[in-house]
N, CA, C and O atoms as CSV, one atom per row, in Angstrom:
chain,resi,resn,atom,element,x,y,z
A,1,MET,N,N,66.479,84.911,66.748
A,1,MET,CA,C,65.827,84.109,67.755
A,1,MET,C,C,66.113,82.617,67.529
A,1,MET,O,O,66.418,81.893,68.477
A,2,ILE,N,N,66.015,82.162,66.280
A,2,ILE,CA,C,66.261,80.751,65.984
A,2,ILE,C,C,67.739,80.418,66.217
A,2,ILE,O,O,68.055,79.344,66.728
A,3,ARG,N,N,68.637,81.325,65.849
A,3,ARG,CA,C,70.072,81.099,66.097
A,3,ARG,C,C,70.339,80.928,67.592
A,3,ARG,O,O,71.101,80.047,67.991
A,4,ALA,N,N,69.724,81.753,68.402
A,4,ALA,CA,C,69.917,81.663,69.846
A,4,ALA,C,C,69.394,80.327,70.372
A,4,ALA,O,O,70.022,79.721,71.239
A,5,LEU,N,N,68.258,79.863,69.864
A,5,LEU,CA,C,67.687,78.592,70.291
A,5,LEU,C,C,68.587,77.424,69.865
A,5,LEU,O,O,68.822,76.506,70.651
A,6,VAL,N,N,69.084,77.455,68.640
A,6,VAL,CA,C,69.995,76.416,68.148
A,6,VAL,C,C,71.270,76.411,68.989
A,6,VAL,O,O,71.763,75.347,69.363
A,7,PHE,N,N,71.798,77.583,69.283
A,7,PHE,CA,C,72.989,77.691,70.118
A,7,PHE,C,C,72.741,77.095,71.502
A,7,PHE,O,O,73.573,76.347,72.014
A,8,LEU,N,N,71.615,77.418,72.098
A,8,LEU,CA,C,71.273,76.920,73.427
A,8,LEU,C,C,71.135,75.398,73.430
A,8,LEU,O,O,71.625,74.734,74.344
A,9,VAL,N,N,70.476,74.845,72.422
A,9,VAL,CA,C,70.327,73.397,72.319
A,9,VAL,C,C,71.703,72.750,72.174
A,9,VAL,O,O,71.965,71.716,72.787
A,10,GLY,N,N,72.583,73.346,71.373
A,10,GLY,CA,C,73.938,72.818,71.203
A,10,GLY,C,C,74.714,72.811,72.507
A,10,GLY,O,O,75.398,71.837,72.821
A,11,VAL,N,N,74.612,73.881,73.261
A,11,VAL,CA,C,75.305,73.961,74.551
A,11,VAL,C,C,74.786,72.894,75.501
A,11,VAL,O,O,75.571,72.256,76.203
A,12,VAL,N,N,73.479,72.692,75.532
A,12,VAL,CA,C,72.894,71.676,76.409
A,12,VAL,C,C,73.380,70.287,75.996
A,12,VAL,O,O,73.744,69.489,76.860
A,13,LEU,N,N,73.394,69.985,74.718
A,13,LEU,CA,C,73.849,68.671,74.250
A,13,LEU,C,C,75.319,68.442,74.583
A,13,LEU,O,O,75.695,67.346,75.001
A,14,ILE,N,N,76.136,69.444,74.405
A,14,ILE,CA,C,77.551,69.315,74.759
A,14,ILE,C,C,77.698,69.110,76.258
A,14,ILE,O,O,78.510,68.293,76.691
A,15,GLY,N,N,76.930,69.833,77.050
A,15,GLY,CA,C,76.966,69.675,78.506
A,15,GLY,C,C,76.579,68.277,78.930
A,15,GLY,O,O,77.223,67.704,79.810
A,16,VAL,N,N,75.548,67.712,78.332
A,16,VAL,CA,C,75.119,66.351,78.653
A,16,VAL,C,C,76.213,65.354,78.280
A,16,VAL,O,O,76.492,64.429,79.043
A,17,ALA,N,N,76.842,65.536,77.102
A,17,ALA,CA,C,77.915,64.636,76.669
A,17,ALA,C,C,79.108,64.702,77.621
A,17,ALA,O,O,79.663,63.665,77.985
A,18,VAL,N,N,79.503,65.888,78.021
A,18,VAL,CA,C,80.620,66.049,78.950
A,18,VAL,C,C,80.276,65.432,80.302
A,18,VAL,O,O,81.111,64.740,80.884
A,19,TYR,N,N,79.079,65.663,80.813
A,19,TYR,CA,C,78.652,65.071,82.085
A,19,TYR,C,C,78.701,63.553,82.016
A,19,TYR,O,O,79.212,62.910,82.933
A,20,TRP,N,N,78.182,62.975,80.948
A,20,TRP,CA,C,78.190,61.519,80.794
A,20,TRP,C,C,79.618,61.003,80.770
A,20,TRP,O,O,79.929,60.013,81.432
A,21,PHE,N,N,80.479,61.652,80.027
A,21,PHE,CA,C,81.865,61.214,79.921
A,21,PHE,C,C,82.569,61.278,81.272
A,21,PHE,O,O,83.267,60.336,81.648
A,22,LEU,N,N,82.398,62.359,81.993
A,22,LEU,CA,C,83.105,62.539,83.255
A,22,LEU,C,C,82.553,61.673,84.376
A,22,LEU,O,O,83.311,61.278,85.263
A,23,THR,N,N,81.273,61.369,84.370
A,23,THR,CA,C,80.699,60.620,85.482
A,23,THR,C,C,80.562,59.130,85.213
A,23,THR,O,O,80.548,58.343,86.160
A,24,ASP,N,N,80.462,58.723,83.974
A,24,ASP,CA,C,80.193,57.321,83.689
A,24,ASP,C,C,81.391,56.601,83.094
A,24,ASP,O,O,81.758,55.527,83.569
A,25,SER,N,N,81.985,57.148,82.104
A,25,SER,CA,C,82.995,56.443,81.342
A,25,SER,C,C,84.244,56.042,82.121
A,25,SER,O,O,84.595,54.863,82.082
A,26,PRO,N,N,84.941,56.933,82.826
A,26,PRO,CA,C,86.167,56.514,83.480
A,26,PRO,C,C,85.966,55.418,84.517
A,26,PRO,O,O,86.773,54.491,84.594
A,27,ALA,N,N,84.933,55.502,85.298
A,27,ALA,CA,C,84.724,54.494,86.335
A,27,ALA,C,C,84.488,53.124,85.727
A,27,ALA,O,O,85.039,52.139,86.221
A,28,THR,N,N,83.693,53.025,84.678
A,28,THR,CA,C,83.440,51.724,84.094
A,28,THR,C,C,84.613,51.255,83.258
A,28,THR,O,O,84.850,50.051,83.160
A,29,GLU,N,N,85.350,52.167,82.653
A,29,GLU,CA,C,86.490,51.789,81.836
A,29,GLU,C,C,87.641,51.280,82.692
A,29,GLU,O,O,88.269,50.279,82.348
A,30,PHE,N,N,87.927,51.957,83.805
A,30,PHE,CA,C,89.072,51.608,84.622
A,30,PHE,C,C,88.710,50.783,85.845
A,30,PHE,O,O,89.588,50.145,86.427
A,31,CYS,N,N,87.488,50.772,86.243
A,31,CYS,CA,C,87.072,50.040,87.450
A,31,CYS,C,C,85.870,49.161,87.151
A,31,CYS,O,O,84.743,49.493,87.518
A,32,PRO,N,N,86.110,48.042,86.488
A,32,PRO,CA,C,84.980,47.187,86.123
A,32,PRO,C,C,84.442,46.343,87.282
A,32,PRO,O,O,83.338,45.806,87.185
A,33,LEU,N,N,85.198,46.218,88.370
A,33,LEU,CA,C,84.768,45.373,89.478
A,33,LEU,C,C,83.918,46.164,90.460
A,33,LEU,O,O,84.109,47.367,90.640
A,34,ASP,N,N,82.986,45.479,91.086
A,34,ASP,CA,C,82.040,46.153,91.979
A,34,ASP,C,C,82.018,45.417,93.307
A,34,ASP,O,O,81.155,44.574,93.554
A,35,ASP,N,N,82.986,45.750,94.163
A,35,ASP,CA,C,83.042,45.152,95.489
A,35,ASP,C,C,83.607,46.206,96.435
A,35,ASP,O,O,84.463,47.000,96.045
A,36,SER,N,N,83.139,46.213,97.651
A,36,SER,CA,C,83.640,47.182,98.624
A,36,SER,C,C,83.545,46.585,100.009
A,36,SER,O,O,82.887,45.568,100.225
A,37,GLY,N,N,84.221,47.240,100.949
A,37,GLY,CA,C,84.171,46.797,102.330
A,37,GLY,C,C,84.762,47.858,103.242
A,37,GLY,O,O,85.431,48.787,102.789
A,38,THR,N,N,84.508,47.707,104.507
A,38,THR,CA,C,85.021,48.646,105.498
A,38,THR,C,C,86.346,48.128,106.026
A,38,THR,O,O,86.422,47.040,106.597
A,39,ALA,N,N,87.387,48.922,105.826
A,39,ALA,CA,C,88.740,48.573,106.253
A,39,ALA,C,C,88.910,48.846,107.743
A,39,ALA,O,O,88.041,49.474,108.347
A,40,PRO,N,N,90.003,48.393,108.352
A,40,PRO,CA,C,90.227,48.604,109.785
A,40,PRO,C,C,90.175,50.066,110.230
A,40,PRO,O,O,89.803,50.348,111.369
A,41,SER,N,N,90.542,51.000,109.349
A,41,SER,CA,C,90.508,52.418,109.709
A,41,SER,C,C,89.086,52.961,109.776
A,41,SER,O,O,88.863,54.073,110.254
A,42,GLY,N,N,88.125,52.171,109.295
A,42,GLY,CA,C,86.735,52.626,109.232
A,42,GLY,C,C,86.380,53.203,107.878
A,42,GLY,O,O,85.220,53.531,107.626
A,43,ARG,N,N,87.362,53.329,107.007
A,43,ARG,CA,C,87.122,53.873,105.667
A,43,ARG,C,C,86.544,52.778,104.764
A,43,ARG,O,O,86.893,51.606,104.906
A,44,VAL,N,N,85.673,53.158,103.850
A,44,VAL,CA,C,85.121,52.216,102.882
A,44,VAL,C,C,86.038,52.210,101.667
A,44,VAL,O,O,86.261,53.243,101.036
A,45,LEU,N,N,86.565,51.033,101.348
A,45,LEU,CA,C,87.432,50.861,100.184
A,45,LEU,C,C,86.654,50.120,99.112
A,45,LEU,O,O,85.893,49.198,99.403
A,46,GLU,N,N,86.856,50.536,97.858
A,46,GLU,CA,C,86.171,49.911,96.727
A,46,GLU,C,C,87.198,49.250,95.818
A,46,GLU,O,O,88.171,49.881,95.403
A,47,LEU,N,N,86.977,47.980,95.511
A,47,LEU,CA,C,87.860,47.277,94.589
A,47,LEU,C,C,87.650,47.821,93.186
A,47,LEU,O,O,86.536,47.798,92.663
A,48,CYS,N,N,88.721,48.310,92.582
A,48,CYS,CA,C,88.660,48.861,91.227
A,48,CYS,C,C,88.916,47.742,90.210
A,48,CYS,O,O,88.054,47.430,89.389
A,49,ASP,N,N,90.097,47.150,90.275
A,49,ASP,CA,C,90.438,46.046,89.390
A,49,ASP,C,C,91.658,45.322,89.920
A,49,ASP,O,O,92.291,45.761,90.880
A,50,VAL,N,N,91.980,44.207,89.282
A,50,VAL,CA,C,93.197,43.456,89.574
A,50,VAL,C,C,93.932,43.315,88.253
A,50,VAL,O,O,93.390,42.814,87.268
A,51,VAL,N,N,95.182,43.769,88.253
A,51,VAL,CA,C,96.004,43.727,87.041
A,51,VAL,C,C,97.145,42.738,87.280
A,51,VAL,O,O,97.816,42.796,88.310
A,52,TYR,N,N,97.358,41.843,86.341
A,52,TYR,CA,C,98.465,40.891,86.446
A,52,TYR,C,C,99.604,41.405,85.590
A,52,TYR,O,O,99.447,41.615,84.387
A,53,GLU,N,N,100.772,41.610,86.230
A,53,GLU,CA,C,101.920,42.174,85.531
A,53,GLU,C,C,103.080,41.186,85.554
A,53,GLU,O,O,103.450,40.676,86.612
A,54,VAL,N,N,103.652,40.917,84.381
A,54,VAL,CA,C,104.828,40.062,84.272
A,54,VAL,C,C,106.054,40.960,84.402
A,54,VAL,O,O,106.206,41.932,83.662
A,55,GLN,N,N,106.925,40.624,85.347
A,55,GLN,CA,C,108.134,41.400,85.596
A,55,GLN,C,C,109.259,40.947,84.664
A,55,GLN,O,O,109.129,39.940,83.969
A,56,SER,N,N,110.347,41.687,84.655
A,56,SER,CA,C,111.458,41.385,83.750
A,56,SER,C,C,112.068,40.008,84.018
A,56,SER,O,O,112.651,39.412,83.112
A,57,ASN,N,N,111.946,39.491,85.246
A,57,ASN,CA,C,112.462,38.151,85.557
A,57,ASN,C,C,111.401,37.060,85.356
A,57,ASN,O,O,111.597,35.913,85.756
A,58,ASN,N,N,110.279,37.433,84.733
A,58,ASN,CA,C,109.138,36.554,84.439
A,58,ASN,C,C,108.268,36.223,85.641
A,58,ASN,O,O,107.332,35.432,85.517
A,59,ASP,N,N,108.551,36.809,86.811
A,59,ASP,CA,C,107.633,36.676,87.933
A,59,ASP,C,C,106.358,37.444,87.614
A,59,ASP,O,O,106.391,38.460,86.920
A,60,VAL,N,N,105.236,36.951,88.125
A,60,VAL,CA,C,103.952,37.627,87.936
A,60,VAL,C,C,103.545,38.265,89.255
A,60,VAL,O,O,103.621,37.638,90.312
A,61,TRP,N,N,103.116,39.511,89.181
A,61,TRP,CA,C,102.578,40.228,90.338
A,61,TRP,C,C,101.098,40.465,90.103
A,61,TRP,O,O,100.683,40.776,88.986
A,62,ALA,N,N,100.302,40.320,91.152
A,62,ALA,CA,C,98.882,40.676,91.112
A,62,ALA,C,C,98.755,42.056,91.754
A,62,ALA,O,O,99.013,42.208,92.948
A,63,VAL,N,N,98.363,43.052,90.979
A,63,VAL,CA,C,98.213,44.416,91.478
A,63,VAL,C,C,96.734,44.646,91.767
A,63,VAL,O,O,95.909,44.706,90.856
A,64,VAL,N,N,96.416,44.776,93.063
A,64,VAL,CA,C,95.044,44.989,93.507
A,64,VAL,C,C,94.851,46.497,93.634
A,64,VAL,O,O,95.446,47.137,94.501
A,65,ARG,N,N,94.015,47.057,92.762
A,65,ARG,CA,C,93.810,48.508,92.709
A,65,ARG,C,C,92.498,48.851,93.412
A,65,ARG,O,O,91.433,48.342,93.061
A,66,VAL,N,N,92.602,49.730,94.416
A,66,VAL,CA,C,91.495,50.024,95.316
A,66,VAL,C,C,91.249,51.531,95.364
A,66,VAL,O,O,92.191,52.323,95.368
A,67,LEU,N,N,89.977,51.918,95.402
A,67,LEU,CA,C,89.619,53.333,95.495
A,67,LEU,C,C,89.303,53.738,96.927
A,67,LEU,O,O,88.601,53.035,97.653
A,68,ASP,N,N,89.843,54.893,97.313
A,68,ASP,CA,C,89.507,55.560,98.566
A,68,ASP,C,C,89.517,57.047,98.236
A,68,ASP,O,O,90.562,57.695,98.297
A,69,ALA,N,N,88.355,57.584,97.888
A,69,ALA,CA,C,88.264,58.976,97.436
A,69,ALA,C,C,88.717,59.966,98.497
A,69,ALA,O,O,89.076,61.097,98.169
A,70,GLY,N,N,88.707,59.563,99.763
A,70,GLY,CA,C,89.087,60.463,100.842
A,70,GLY,C,C,90.549,60.363,101.257
A,70,GLY,O,O,90.960,61.009,102.222
A,71,LEU,N,N,91.342,59.563,100.545
A,71,LEU,CA,C,92.761,59.415,100.875
A,71,LEU,C,C,93.460,60.758,100.746
A,71,LEU,O,O,93.372,61.411,99.706
A,72,VAL,N,N,94.156,61.173,101.800
A,72,VAL,CA,C,94.824,62.476,101.782
A,72,VAL,C,C,96.313,62.331,101.560
A,72,VAL,O,O,96.862,62.984,100.672
A,73,THR,N,N,96.981,61.505,102.330
A,73,THR,CA,C,98.417,61.278,102.138
A,73,THR,C,C,98.646,59.779,102.039
A,73,THR,O,O,98.370,59.186,100.997
A,74,ASN,N,N,99.133,59.168,103.076
A,74,ASN,CA,C,99.346,57.726,103.070
A,74,ASN,C,C,98.164,57.013,103.692
A,74,ASN,O,O,97.556,57.498,104.646
A,75,ALA,N,N,97.853,55.865,103.144
A,75,ALA,CA,C,96.786,55.045,103.712
A,75,ALA,C,C,97.319,54.330,104.946
A,75,ALA,O,O,98.527,54.155,105.104
A,76,ASN,N,N,96.428,53.931,105.796
A,76,ASN,CA,C,96.743,53.151,106.980
A,76,ASN,C,C,97.288,51.795,106.522
A,76,ASN,O,O,96.668,51.136,105.687
A,77,LEU,N,N,98.442,51.366,107.058
A,77,LEU,CA,C,99.015,50.086,106.660
A,77,LEU,C,C,98.035,48.945,106.916
A,77,LEU,O,O,97.995,47.984,106.148
A,78,ALA,N,N,97.253,49.038,107.973
A,78,ALA,CA,C,96.257,48.003,108.262
A,78,ALA,C,C,95.214,47.925,107.149
A,78,ALA,O,O,94.680,46.849,106.878
A,79,ASP,N,N,94.918,49.055,106.504
A,79,ASP,CA,C,93.979,49.045,105.374
A,79,ASP,C,C,94.579,48.303,104.187
A,79,ASP,O,O,93.882,47.556,103.500
A,80,HIS,N,N,95.872,48.508,103.944
A,80,HIS,CA,C,96.553,47.752,102.886
A,80,HIS,C,C,96.522,46.256,103.204
A,80,HIS,O,O,96.207,45.432,102.345
A,81,ASP,N,N,96.859,45.917,104.467
A,81,ASP,CA,C,96.840,44.508,104.883
A,81,ASP,C,C,95.459,43.903,104.647
A,81,ASP,O,O,95.335,42.790,104.136
A,82,TRP,N,N,94.421,44.653,105.028
A,82,TRP,CA,C,93.043,44.186,104.869
A,82,TRP,C,C,92.715,43.966,103.394
A,82,TRP,O,O,92.106,42.955,103.043
A,83,ALA,N,N,93.107,44.892,102.533
A,83,ALA,CA,C,92.838,44.755,101.094
A,83,ALA,C,C,93.570,43.542,100.513
A,83,ALA,O,O,93.040,42.844,99.649
A,84,CYS,N,N,94.789,43.299,100.994
A,84,CYS,CA,C,95.530,42.118,100.542
A,84,CYS,C,C,94.807,40.841,100.964
A,84,CYS,O,O,94.623,39.927,100.160
A,85,GLU,N,N,94.400,40.787,102.228
A,85,GLU,CA,C,93.697,39.604,102.732
A,85,GLU,C,C,92.334,39.418,102.049
A,85,GLU,O,O,91.926,38.295,101.754
A,86,THR,N,N,91.643,40.527,101.804
A,86,THR,CA,C,90.286,40.467,101.247
A,86,THR,C,C,90.284,40.155,99.759
A,86,THR,O,O,89.531,39.290,99.311
A,87,TRP,N,N,91.114,40.846,98.987
A,87,TRP,CA,C,91.092,40.686,97.525
A,87,TRP,C,C,92.374,40.102,96.947
A,87,TRP,O,O,92.337,39.460,95.898
A,88,GLY,N,N,93.503,40.313,97.611
A,88,GLY,CA,C,94.785,39.859,97.073
A,88,GLY,C,C,94.944,38.358,97.066
A,88,GLY,O,O,95.412,37.789,96.080
A,89,ILE,N,N,94.561,37.707,98.149
A,89,ILE,CA,C,94.708,36.246,98.214
A,89,ILE,C,C,93.863,35.581,97.138
A,89,ILE,O,O,94.307,34.619,96.512
A,90,ALA,N,N,92.648,36.081,96.914
A,90,ALA,CA,C,91.792,35.520,95.858
A,90,ALA,C,C,92.414,35.722,94.474
A,90,ALA,O,O,92.183,34.924,93.565
A,91,ALA,N,N,93.199,36.783,94.317
A,91,ALA,CA,C,93.831,37.072,93.020
A,91,ALA,C,C,94.959,36.099,92.698
A,91,ALA,O,O,95.461,36.088,91.574
A,92,LEU,N,N,95.363,35.284,93.669
A,92,LEU,CA,C,96.449,34.324,93.448
A,92,LEU,C,C,95.984,33.060,92.755
A,92,LEU,O,O,96.810,32.235,92.365
A,93,ASP,N,N,94.675,32.885,92.593
A,93,ASP,CA,C,94.124,31.704,91.920
A,93,ASP,C,C,94.223,31.857,90.415
A,93,ASP,O,O,93.212,31.853,89.712
A,94,LYS,N,N,95.432,31.990,89.930
A,94,LYS,CA,C,95.698,32.184,88.500
A,94,LYS,C,C,96.996,31.466,88.188
A,94,LYS,O,O,97.888,31.388,89.033
A,95,GLU,N,N,97.102,30.946,86.987
A,95,GLU,CA,C,98.339,30.289,86.559
A,95,GLU,C,C,99.029,31.133,85.501
A,95,GLU,O,O,98.378,31.576,84.554
A,96,PRO,N,N,100.320,31.366,85.632
A,96,PRO,CA,C,101.129,30.989,86.782
A,96,PRO,C,C,100.749,31.820,87.998
A,96,PRO,O,O,100.322,32.969,87.880
A,97,ARG,N,N,100.916,31.215,89.169
A,97,ARG,CA,C,100.535,31.880,90.424
A,97,ARG,C,C,101.428,33.095,90.660
A,97,ARG,O,O,102.653,32.978,90.633
A,98,PRO,N,N,100.822,34.259,90.891
A,98,PRO,CA,C,101.627,35.446,91.195
A,98,PRO,C,C,102.480,35.229,92.450
A,98,PRO,O,O,102.051,34.572,93.398
A,99,VAL,N,N,103.690,35.791,92.440
A,99,VAL,CA,C,104.597,35.653,93.571
A,99,VAL,C,C,104.466,36.816,94.547
A,99,VAL,O,O,104.991,36.759,95.659
A,100,ARG,N,N,103.771,37.865,94.135
A,100,ARG,CA,C,103.627,39.049,94.982
A,100,ARG,C,C,102.265,39.678,94.720
A,100,ARG,O,O,101.754,39.669,93.601
A,101,VAL,N,N,101.693,40.228,95.798
A,101,VAL,CA,C,100.482,41.035,95.697
A,101,VAL,C,C,100.891,42.473,95.982
A,101,VAL,O,O,101.542,42.748,96.990
A,102,VAL,N,N,100.518,43.380,95.111
A,102,VAL,CA,C,100.750,44.800,95.316
A,102,VAL,C,C,99.382,45.444,95.513
A,102,VAL,O,O,98.496,45.301,94.670
A,103,VAL,N,N,99.211,46.155,96.630
A,103,VAL,CA,C,97.955,46.849,96.904
A,103,VAL,C,C,98.176,48.327,96.625
A,103,VAL,O,O,99.013,48.973,97.255
A,104,GLN,N,N,97.422,48.845,95.684
A,104,GLN,CA,C,97.507,50.251,95.278
A,104,GLN,C,C,96.194,50.919,95.666
A,104,GLN,O,O,95.154,50.653,95.064
A,105,ILE,N,N,96.247,51.790,96.678
A,105,ILE,CA,C,95.060,52.549,97.079
A,105,ILE,C,C,95.178,53.927,96.446
A,105,ILE,O,O,96.220,54.575,96.552
A,106,MET,N,N,94.110,54.380,95.787
A,106,MET,CA,C,94.154,55.636,95.023
A,106,MET,C,C,92.862,56.412,95.214
A,106,MET,O,O,91.824,55.847,95.559
A,107,THR,N,N,92.943,57.718,94.985
A,107,THR,CA,C,91.767,58.567,95.196
A,107,THR,C,C,90.808,58.560,94.017
A,107,THR,O,O,89.638,58.908,94.180
A,108,ALA,N,N,91.268,58.176,92.845
A,108,ALA,CA,C,90.414,58.159,91.649
A,108,ALA,C,C,90.962,57.127,90.674
A,108,ALA,O,O,92.154,56.822,90.703
A,109,PRO,N,N,90.109,56.588,89.815
A,109,PRO,CA,C,90.585,55.592,88.853
A,109,PRO,C,C,91.412,56.232,87.743
A,109,PRO,O,O,91.154,57.363,87.330
A,110,PHE,N,N,92.402,55.494,87.272
A,110,PHE,CA,C,93.200,55.894,86.118
A,110,PHE,C,C,93.850,54.645,85.543
A,110,PHE,O,O,93.908,53.609,86.204
A,111,MET,N,N,94.331,54.745,84.329
A,111,MET,CA,C,94.940,53.616,83.644
A,111,MET,C,C,96.274,53.266,84.303
A,111,MET,O,O,97.130,54.138,84.459
A,112,ARG,N,N,96.459,52.018,84.687
A,112,ARG,CA,C,97.714,51.569,85.305
A,112,ARG,C,C,98.865,51.834,84.342
A,112,ARG,O,O,98.789,51.510,83.157
A,113,GLY,N,N,99.919,52.422,84.862
A,113,GLY,CA,C,101.098,52.721,84.056
A,113,GLY,C,C,101.103,54.102,83.439
A,113,GLY,O,O,102.120,54.535,82.896
A,114,GLU,N,N,99.986,54.800,83.514
A,114,GLU,CA,C,99.892,56.154,82.973
A,114,GLU,C,C,100.164,57.158,84.084
A,114,GLU,O,O,99.997,56.851,85.264
A,115,ALA,N,N,100.584,58.359,83.701
A,115,ALA,CA,C,100.758,59.434,84.672
A,115,ALA,C,C,99.406,59.763,85.294
A,115,ALA,O,O,98.371,59.693,84.631
A,116,ALA,N,N,99.430,60.123,86.570
A,116,ALA,CA,C,98.189,60.421,87.277
A,116,ALA,C,C,98.358,61.673,88.137
A,116,ALA,O,O,98.257,61.602,89.362
A,117,PRO,N,N,98.616,62.815,87.502
A,117,PRO,CA,C,98.775,64.037,88.300
A,117,PRO,C,C,97.482,64.361,89.037
A,117,PRO,O,O,96.389,64.268,88.479
A,118,GLY,N,N,97.630,64.742,90.299
A,118,GLY,CA,C,96.462,65.108,91.095
A,118,GLY,C,C,95.776,63.939,91.773
A,118,GLY,O,O,94.838,64.146,92.544
A,119,ILE,N,N,96.217,62.711,91.509
A,119,ILE,CA,C,95.628,61.536,92.151
A,119,ILE,C,C,96.607,61.040,93.211
A,119,ILE,O,O,97.748,60.697,92.901
A,120,THR,N,N,96.153,61.006,94.465
A,120,THR,CA,C,96.979,60.511,95.559
A,120,THR,C,C,96.958,58.990,95.541
A,120,THR,O,O,95.909,58.378,95.341
A,121,GLN,N,N,98.137,58.376,95.752
A,121,GLN,CA,C,98.257,56.922,95.756
A,121,GLN,C,C,99.097,56.470,96.947
A,121,GLN,O,O,99.999,57.183,97.387
A,122,ALA,N,N,98.802,55.312,97.450
A,122,ALA,CA,C,99.612,54.661,98.476
A,122,ALA,C,C,99.762,53.204,98.049
A,122,ALA,O,O,98.770,52.538,97.752
A,123,ILE,N,N,100.996,52.709,98.017
A,123,ILE,CA,C,101.267,51.379,97.465
A,123,ILE,C,C,102.091,50.568,98.458
A,123,ILE,O,O,103.078,51.058,99.006
A,124,GLU,N,N,101.675,49.324,98.683
A,124,GLU,CA,C,102.410,48.388,99.532
A,124,GLU,C,C,102.457,47.040,98.814
A,124,GLU,O,O,101.588,46.727,98.000
A,125,ALA,N,N,103.491,46.244,99.130
A,125,ALA,CA,C,103.673,44.945,98.478
A,125,ALA,C,C,103.690,43.828,99.521
A,125,ALA,O,O,104.075,44.034,100.672
A,126,TYR,N,N,103.265,42.647,99.091
A,126,TYR,CA,C,103.150,41.505,99.986
A,126,TYR,C,C,103.579,40.219,99.283
A,126,TYR,O,O,103.349,40.043,98.087
A,127,SER,N,N,104.202,39.329,100.044
A,127,SER,CA,C,104.324,37.941,99.620
A,127,SER,C,C,103.195,37.217,100.347
A,127,SER,O,O,102.662,37.713,101.339
A,128,VAL,N,N,102.842,36.056,99.847
A,128,VAL,CA,C,101.738,35.323,100.478
A,128,VAL,C,C,102.167,33.873,100.686
A,128,VAL,O,O,101.825,32.984,99.907
A,129,PRO,N,N,102.934,33.663,101.771
A,129,PRO,CA,C,103.260,32.270,102.101
A,129,PRO,C,C,102.032,31.625,102.753
A,129,PRO,O,O,101.602,32.053,103.824
A,130,GLY,N,N,101.490,30.633,102.131
A,130,GLY,CA,C,100.253,30.033,102.646
A,130,GLY,C,C,99.073,30.934,102.325
A,130,GLY,O,O,98.894,31.340,101.177
A,131,ASP,N,N,98.263,31.251,103.339
A,131,ASP,CA,C,97.062,32.062,103.139
A,131,ASP,C,C,97.116,33.381,103.892
A,131,ASP,O,O,96.073,33.941,104.229
A,132,THR,N,N,98.320,33.889,104.161
A,132,THR,CA,C,98.458,35.134,104.910
A,132,THR,C,C,99.352,36.101,104.145
A,132,THR,O,O,100.402,35.723,103.625
A,133,CYS,N,N,98.918,37.351,104.089
A,133,CYS,CA,C,99.708,38.392,103.431
A,133,CYS,C,C,100.831,38.828,104.366
A,133,CYS,O,O,100.592,39.168,105.525
A,134,GLN,N,N,102.051,38.814,103.852
A,134,GLN,CA,C,103.213,39.234,104.621
A,134,GLN,C,C,103.806,40.459,103.935
A,134,GLN,O,O,104.257,40.375,102.793
A,135,TRP,N,N,103.807,41.601,104.631
A,135,TRP,CA,C,104.282,42.872,104.085
A,135,TRP,C,C,105.742,42.734,103.673
A,135,TRP,O,O,106.533,42.091,104.362
A,136,GLU,N,N,106.094,43.347,102.535
A,136,GLU,CA,C,107.466,43.345,102.027
A,136,GLU,C,C,107.895,44.758,101.712
A,136,GLU,O,O,107.075,45.601,101.350
A,137,LEU,N,N,109.164,45.013,101.847
A,137,LEU,CA,C,109.737,46.284,101.452
A,137,LEU,C,C,110.103,46.178,99.977
A,137,LEU,O,O,110.867,45.294,99.588
A,138,LEU,N,N,109.576,47.055,99.171
A,138,LEU,CA,C,109.917,47.034,97.726
A,138,LEU,C,C,111.230,47.725,97.483
A,138,LEU,O,O,111.682,47.809,96.342
């Protein structure tokens, strides 16, 4: 009887630990920013983070990572444009100033640069002459 009770308590504790890890840790680890808005498609997009990446030619890109849990295939280009205008332009206030904004819309958070099997992503790039995002072909 005591063995069964100890076993049951152990299973419950492991279950609580797994639940905490799966529901709390990844979102706070990979998505420390807390901002959202309704994009032109009507979908609610959540700002995950902004990553600054130095390219091989020393240009800096601002990668705006956005969550859309309902993304099925490709995101609406207008949603990318909106995310660039909403969060990308603000990300340019850094020295050296990034030369490109990359908007990455994804269904779940993950570490940038790591494999993400099962996570749908849509990525678009922009230059920002002045205060307007201009779509670019990568």
